[in-house]
C-alpha positions as CSV (number, residue, x, y, z in Angstrom):
1,X,-59.9,73.7,-78.9
2,X,-56.1,74.0,-79.1
3,X,-54.1,75.9,-76.5
4,X,-51.2,78.3,-76.6
5,X,-48.3,78.7,-74.2
6,X,-47.1,82.0,-72.8
7,X,-43.5,82.0,-71.8
8,X,-42.6,83.1,-68.2
9,X,-40.9,86.3,-69.4
10,X,-43.9,87.2,-71.6
11,X,-46.2,86.4,-68.7
12,X,-44.3,88.9,-66.5
13,X,-44.6,91.5,-69.2
14,X,-48.3,90.9,-69.5
15,X,-48.7,91.2,-65.7
16,X,-47.0,94.6,-65.9
17,X,-49.2,95.8,-68.8
18,X,-52.3,94.6,-67.0
19,X,-51.2,96.4,-63.8
20,X,-50.6,99.6,-65.8
21,X,-54.1,99.5,-67.3
22,X,-55.8,98.3,-64.1
23,X,-54.2,101.2,-62.1
24,X,-56.2,103.5,-64.3
25,X,-59.3,101.4,-64.9
26,X,-60.1,97.8,-63.9
27,X,-62.3,97.5,-67.0
28,X,-59.4,98.6,-69.2
29,X,-57.1,95.9,-67.6
30,X,-59.7,93.2,-68.0
31,X,-60.4,94.3,-71.6
32,X,-56.7,94.1,-72.4
33,X,-56.4,90.5,-71.1
34,X,-59.6,89.4,-72.9
35,X,-58.5,90.9,-76.2
36,X,-55.0,89.4,-75.8
37,X,-56.4,86.0,-75.2
38,X,-58.8,86.3,-78.1
39,X,-56.0,87.3,-80.5
40,X,-53.8,84.4,-79.2
41,X,-56.7,81.9,-79.7
42,X,-57.2,83.4,-83.2
43,X,-53.6,82.7,-84.0
44,X,-53.9,79.1,-82.7
45,X,-57.0,78.6,-84.9
46,X,-55.5,80.3,-88.0
47,X,-51.7,80.0,-87.7
48,X,-51.1,81.3,-91.3
49,X,-53.2,84.4,-90.9
50,X,-51.6,87.7,-91.8
51,X,-48.7,88.8,-94.0
52,X,-45.2,87.3,-94.3
53,X,-42.3,89.7,-93.9
54,X,-39.5,87.4,-95.1
55,X,-37.7,90.4,-96.7
56,X,-37.1,92.0,-93.3
């Protein structure tokens, strides 16, 4: 299984988002992190997934 790297700045942003969700519901915070990690792993497995927006 290949890994992905989250930059320090992105990690701080994720912590803030997690804290926001967790302040309302621990389950929501945990679900956010699980879904984020799942989507990142999906990108690692399928790096060319999705559409290209070269014209933008």
